[in-house]
C-alpha positions as CSV (number, residue, x, y, z in Angstrom):
1,M,30.6,-35.2,4.2
2,A,28.9,-31.3,3.9
3,T,31.0,-28.2,3.2
4,T,31.5,-26.1,6.4
5,I,32.3,-22.7,7.0
6,K,35.8,-23.8,7.8
7,D,36.1,-25.1,4.7
8,V,35.3,-21.7,2.6
9,A,37.6,-19.8,5.1
10,K,40.6,-22.3,4.5
11,R,40.1,-22.2,0.3
12,A,40.2,-18.2,0.8
13,G,42.6,-18.3,3.3
14,V,41.0,-15.7,5.7
15,G,39.3,-16.4,9.2
16,V,35.7,-17.7,9.5
17,G,34.6,-14.3,10.9
18,T,35.6,-12.5,7.6
19,V,33.5,-15.3,5.7
20,S,30.4,-14.8,7.9
21,R,30.6,-11.0,7.1
22,V,30.4,-11.8,3.5
23,L,27.5,-14.1,4.0
24,N,25.7,-12.0,5.9
25,G,26.1,-8.8,3.5
26,E,28.8,-6.7,5.3
27,K,30.1,-3.7,3.5
28,N,33.4,-3.5,5.9
29,V,35.1,-6.2,4.0
30,N,37.5,-5.5,1.6
31,P,36.2,-5.9,-2.2
32,A,39.5,-8.3,-3.1
33,T,38.6,-10.5,0.4
34,Q,34.8,-10.4,-1.1
35,E,35.9,-12.0,-4.4
36,L,38.4,-14.7,-2.1
37,V,35.9,-15.7,-0.2
38,Q,32.8,-15.6,-3.0
39,N,35.1,-17.6,-5.4
40,A,35.3,-20.1,-2.5
41,I,31.8,-20.5,-2.1
42,R,31.4,-21.3,-5.8
43,E,34.2,-23.5,-6.0
44,L,33.1,-25.8,-2.7
45,N,29.4,-25.3,-3.8
46,Y,28.6,-24.3,-0.2
47,I,25.5,-23.5,0.8
48,P,25.1,-21.5,4.0
49,N,22.7,-22.4,6.4
50,R,20.1,-19.9,6.7
51,M,18.3,-21.1,9.8
52,A,21.3,-21.1,11.9
53,S,22.3,-17.9,11.0
54,R,19.1,-16.7,11.6
55,L,19.1,-17.8,15.2
56,R,22.4,-16.4,15.8
57,K,21.3,-13.0,14.4
58,N,17.6,-13.7,16.5
59,S,15.9,-13.0,13.4
60,S,13.8,-14.7,11.2
61,N,13.7,-12.9,7.7
62,I,9.8,-12.7,7.5
63,I,7.8,-9.9,7.1
64,A,4.0,-9.1,7.4
65,L,1.7,-7.9,5.5
66,L,-1.5,-6.6,6.8
67,V,-4.4,-5.7,4.4
68,P,-8.4,-5.6,5.5
69,V,-9.5,-7.9,2.2
70,I,-7.3,-9.2,-0.2
71,D,-10.1,-9.7,-3.4
72,H,-9.3,-6.2,-4.2
73,P,-7.1,-4.7,-6.8
74,F,-5.3,-2.3,-4.7
75,F,-4.1,-4.5,-2.2
76,A,-3.5,-7.7,-4.3
77,Q,-1.3,-5.1,-6.7
78,F,0.4,-3.9,-3.5
79,A,0.7,-7.2,-1.9
80,Y,2.7,-8.7,-5.6
81,Y,5.2,-5.8,-5.3
82,A,5.7,-5.6,-2.0
83,E,6.4,-9.6,-2.2
84,D,8.9,-8.8,-4.5
85,E,10.8,-6.1,-3.0
86,A,11.0,-8.1,0.1
87,D,12.5,-11.1,-1.6
88,R,15.1,-8.7,-2.9
89,F,16.2,-8.1,0.7
90,G,16.1,-12.2,1.3
91,Y,12.7,-11.9,3.2
92,S,9.6,-13.7,3.2
93,L,6.0,-12.1,3.3
94,L,3.2,-13.5,5.1
95,L,0.2,-11.6,4.1
96,V,-2.6,-11.3,6.8
97,S,-6.0,-10.5,5.3
98,S,-7.5,-9.2,8.8
99,Q,-11.1,-9.4,7.8
100,R,-12.5,-6.6,9.7
101,R,-11.2,-8.5,12.7
102,I,-8.5,-5.9,15.1
103,C,-7.5,-9.2,17.0
104,K,-5.4,-10.7,13.5
105,E,-3.5,-7.5,13.1
106,S,-2.6,-7.4,17.0
107,E,-1.5,-10.5,17.3
108,I,1.1,-9.5,14.5
109,I,2.2,-7.2,16.7
110,A,2.7,-9.7,19.6
111,R,4.5,-11.7,17.2
112,I,7.1,-9.1,16.2
113,R,7.7,-8.3,20.1
114,R,8.1,-12.2,20.1
115,R,10.8,-12.3,16.7
116,E,8.7,-14.5,15.3
117,V,8.2,-11.7,12.7
118,D,10.7,-9.5,11.9
119,G,8.6,-6.2,11.4
120,A,5.2,-5.4,9.3
121,L,3.4,-3.4,6.4
122,F,0.1,-1.8,7.9
123,L,-2.9,-1.2,5.3
124,T,-4.9,-1.1,8.3
125,H,-8.8,0.1,8.9
126,F,-8.1,-0.3,12.8
127,E,-6.4,2.4,15.4
128,H,-3.8,0.6,17.9
129,D,-2.4,1.4,21.5
130,P,0.8,3.8,20.3
131,E,2.2,1.7,23.6
132,E,1.3,-1.8,21.7
133,M,4.2,-0.8,18.8
134,E,6.4,0.5,20.7
135,G,9.4,-0.6,19.5
136,C,8.1,-2.8,16.4
137,A,9.3,-2.1,13.1
138,I,6.4,-1.2,11.3
139,V,5.5,1.3,8.1
140,S,2.0,2.1,7.1
141,V,0.7,3.0,4.0
142,D,-1.8,6.6,4.4
143,R,-2.1,6.2,7.8
144,P,-0.4,7.7,10.1
145,L,0.1,5.8,13.3
146,G,2.4,7.8,15.7
147,N,5.6,7.3,17.4
148,G,7.3,8.2,14.5
149,I,6.5,5.4,12.5
150,P,7.2,5.8,8.3
151,Y,3.8,6.2,6.3
152,V,3.9,6.0,2.6
153,T,0.7,8.0,0.7
154,S,0.2,9.7,-2.0
155,D,-0.8,13.1,-2.9
156,N,-4.7,12.6,-2.0
157,Y,-5.6,16.5,-1.5
158,E,-3.9,17.7,-5.0
159,A,-4.9,14.9,-7.2
160,T,-8.7,15.1,-5.8
161,K,-8.9,19.2,-6.8
162,K,-7.6,18.5,-10.0
163,A,-9.9,15.2,-10.6
164,V,-13.2,17.5,-9.5
165,E,-11.8,20.3,-11.2
166,Y,-11.9,18.2,-14.9
167,L,-15.5,17.5,-13.8
168,I,-16.5,20.8,-13.7
169,S,-14.4,21.8,-16.7
170,R,-16.1,19.2,-18.6
171,G,-19.3,20.0,-18.4
172,C,-20.7,18.9,-15.3
173,R,-22.8,21.7,-12.7
174,N,-24.4,19.1,-10.1
175,V,-20.7,17.5,-8.8
176,G,-21.1,15.3,-5.9
177,Y,-18.7,12.5,-4.2
178,V,-19.3,9.0,-2.8
179,G,-16.5,7.3,-0.9
180,T,-15.9,5.4,2.5
181,K,-14.2,7.3,5.7
182,P,-11.9,5.3,7.6
183,L,-11.8,4.1,11.4
184,M,-9.0,6.1,12.0
185,A,-7.2,9.6,10.9
186,S,-6.2,9.0,7.1
187,E,-4.5,11.1,4.8
188,V,-7.5,9.3,2.6
189,L,-9.7,11.9,4.3
190,R,-8.2,14.8,2.5
191,R,-9.8,13.7,-0.5
192,E,-13.6,14.7,0.7
193,E,-11.3,18.4,2.1
194,A,-10.5,18.4,-1.1
195,Y,-13.8,18.2,-3.3
196,R,-15.2,20.6,-0.3
197,E,-12.5,23.4,-1.5
198,V,-13.6,22.9,-5.2
199,M,-17.1,23.1,-4.3
200,A,-16.6,26.4,-2.5
201,E,-14.5,28.4,-5.4
202,H,-17.3,27.4,-7.6
203,G,-19.7,28.5,-5.5
204,M,-21.3,24.8,-5.9
205,P,-23.4,23.2,-3.2
206,C,-21.9,19.8,-2.3
207,R,-23.3,16.7,-2.7
208,I,-21.6,14.5,-0.7
209,S,-22.0,10.5,0.9
210,N,-19.0,9.9,3.0
211,D,-19.6,7.8,5.8
212,V,-17.5,4.2,7.8
213,T,-18.5,1.6,5.7
214,L,-17.5,-2.0,5.3
215,H,-16.1,-3.8,2.3
216,G,-19.0,-5.4,0.1
217,E,-21.4,-2.3,1.4
218,E,-20.4,-0.1,-1.6
219,S,-23.8,-1.0,-3.6
220,K,-26.2,0.3,-0.7
221,V,-24.2,3.4,-0.3
222,V,-24.5,4.4,-4.4
223,N,-28.0,3.6,-4.0
224,E,-28.7,5.7,-1.0
225,F,-26.2,8.4,-2.5
226,F,-28.5,8.5,-6.0
227,E,-31.9,8.9,-3.7
228,K,-30.9,12.1,-2.1
229,F,-29.0,12.8,-5.1
230,P,-31.2,12.4,-8.1
231,D,-29.7,15.1,-10.3
232,V,-25.8,14.4,-10.1
233,D,-24.3,14.8,-13.5
234,G,-20.9,14.0,-12.5
235,V,-19.7,12.0,-9.6
236,F,-15.9,11.9,-7.9
237,A,-15.6,8.5,-6.4
238,S,-13.0,8.3,-3.7
239,G,-11.8,4.2,-4.0
240,Y,-12.0,1.5,-7.0
241,T,-14.6,0.0,-5.4
242,M,-16.6,2.6,-5.0
243,A,-16.9,3.6,-8.6
244,Q,-17.3,0.4,-9.8
245,A,-20.4,0.4,-7.6
246,L,-21.5,3.6,-8.9
247,Y,-20.9,2.3,-12.6
248,E,-23.2,-0.7,-12.5
249,T,-25.8,1.0,-10.3
250,A,-26.0,4.4,-12.4
251,V,-26.4,2.1,-15.2
252,G,-29.0,-0.2,-14.1
253,R,-30.8,3.2,-13.0
254,G,-30.8,3.8,-17.1
255,R,-28.6,6.7,-16.8
256,R,-26.0,6.8,-19.4
257,I,-22.4,7.2,-19.1
258,P,-20.6,9.7,-19.9
259,E,-23.6,11.4,-21.4
260,E,-25.7,12.0,-19.0
261,M,-23.4,11.4,-16.1
262,Q,-19.5,11.6,-15.5
263,I,-17.5,9.8,-13.1
264,V,-14.1,10.5,-12.0
265,S,-12.0,7.7,-9.5
266,Y,-9.4,7.3,-7.2
267,D,-8.1,4.5,-8.5
268,G,-9.6,2.6,-11.2
269,A,-7.2,2.3,-14.2
270,F,-7.6,-1.9,-14.2
271,Y,-11.3,-1.5,-14.1
272,Q,-13.0,-1.7,-17.6
273,W,-16.0,-2.8,-19.1
274,G,-17.9,-3.5,-22.4
275,N,-15.5,-2.4,-25.3
276,N,-12.3,-1.3,-24.0
277,H,-14.4,1.4,-21.9
278,S,-12.5,2.6,-18.7
279,L,-12.5,4.7,-15.9
280,T,-11.4,8.1,-15.8
281,C,-9.1,7.8,-12.7
282,V,-6.5,9.5,-10.5
283,E,-3.6,6.2,-10.2
284,Q,-1.4,6.2,-7.4
285,P,2.0,4.2,-7.8
286,V,1.1,1.0,-6.4
287,E,4.4,-0.8,-7.5
288,Q,6.5,2.4,-6.2
289,M,3.8,2.8,-2.6
290,A,4.9,-1.1,-2.3
291,R,8.3,-1.1,-2.8
292,T,9.2,2.0,-0.6
293,A,7.4,1.0,1.9
294,V,9.2,-2.4,2.2
295,K,12.5,-0.4,1.8
296,L,11.4,2.0,5.1
297,L,10.7,-1.2,6.4
298,M,14.0,-2.7,5.9
299,R,15.3,0.6,7.2
300,K,13.6,0.2,10.4
301,I,14.5,-3.8,11.2
302,E,18.7,-2.5,10.6
303,G,17.5,-0.1,13.5
304,E,18.2,3.3,11.1
305,D,16.3,6.5,10.9
306,A,13.2,6.8,8.2
307,P,11.5,9.7,7.5
308,V,8.0,10.0,9.0
309,R,5.8,10.8,5.7
310,T,6.9,9.8,2.3
311,M,4.2,11.4,-0.4
312,L,4.2,9.8,-4.1
313,Q,3.3,11.6,-6.8
314,T,-0.1,10.2,-8.8
315,T,-1.0,10.6,-12.0
316,F,-4.1,11.3,-14.5
317,S,-5.2,9.0,-16.6
318,V,-8.6,10.0,-18.9
319,G,-10.6,7.2,-20.0
320,S,-14.5,6.6,-21.2
321,S,-16.3,7.5,-18.5
322,T,-15.9,11.7,-18.6
323,R,-16.8,13.1,-21.8
């Protein structure tokens, strides 16, 4: 016959309610009593019925992570660390690739409302009706969604200024910017803002390609950029996939990197080519961003307050794509 919670309570000499509070990790239990209960659990080899516990708490112990695509190093790394952090809290992670379909994100919001999912991390490219998300436990990355929804971001503006200044310090005089604009308000937009400010401070003309672009269209964007600005000798790429397309297209056009053209990227420490060549880049603290986002989401699920904006510091990594 299977051991029950009543058996544990009897062995520990406490009430069933006390055992339940210990199992649920509540903090208002005397440490000595906690030890008695834990000893009883071990001695009786008691395995709690988690499904029944979730039903009583009206909780699924599942959180969702929404990303545009999964075959992207940033999203893949973020998912890895988010899953690990969720597991620390006893939660499972449901990975959802929106694949450019807003309906997939809306369905997750509906599932939160139906209590099938406790909350979600949004790395989204879409705008959602604030009323649709009202009362839902949601944390965003880079994008303020309104209604006091917390979001985690990096120091996009200052990091980009430093990166563009670095290109100029390495002798670049025709510095360009190539990137993709999100469909909605985002801290990522501050990267172009920072580039424009540095150009103005140095009295240099802007060479910009930064429009709304879908994943997979980076090579097309870069080719058009080179057609429009053939004289660039330094380029800041606002993301890893754009930097990769930029490098490959430049080499295909006979440009020597970094002798004739230098590249700095936002993200891209994981991209290497040839004999251990690497990108000079701004490195976002992906692990810290993911773990912080999960911790904020746990606070929202528990009904606690959380800061709306959390900004984390990047680092600057010098590789072989600059002189």
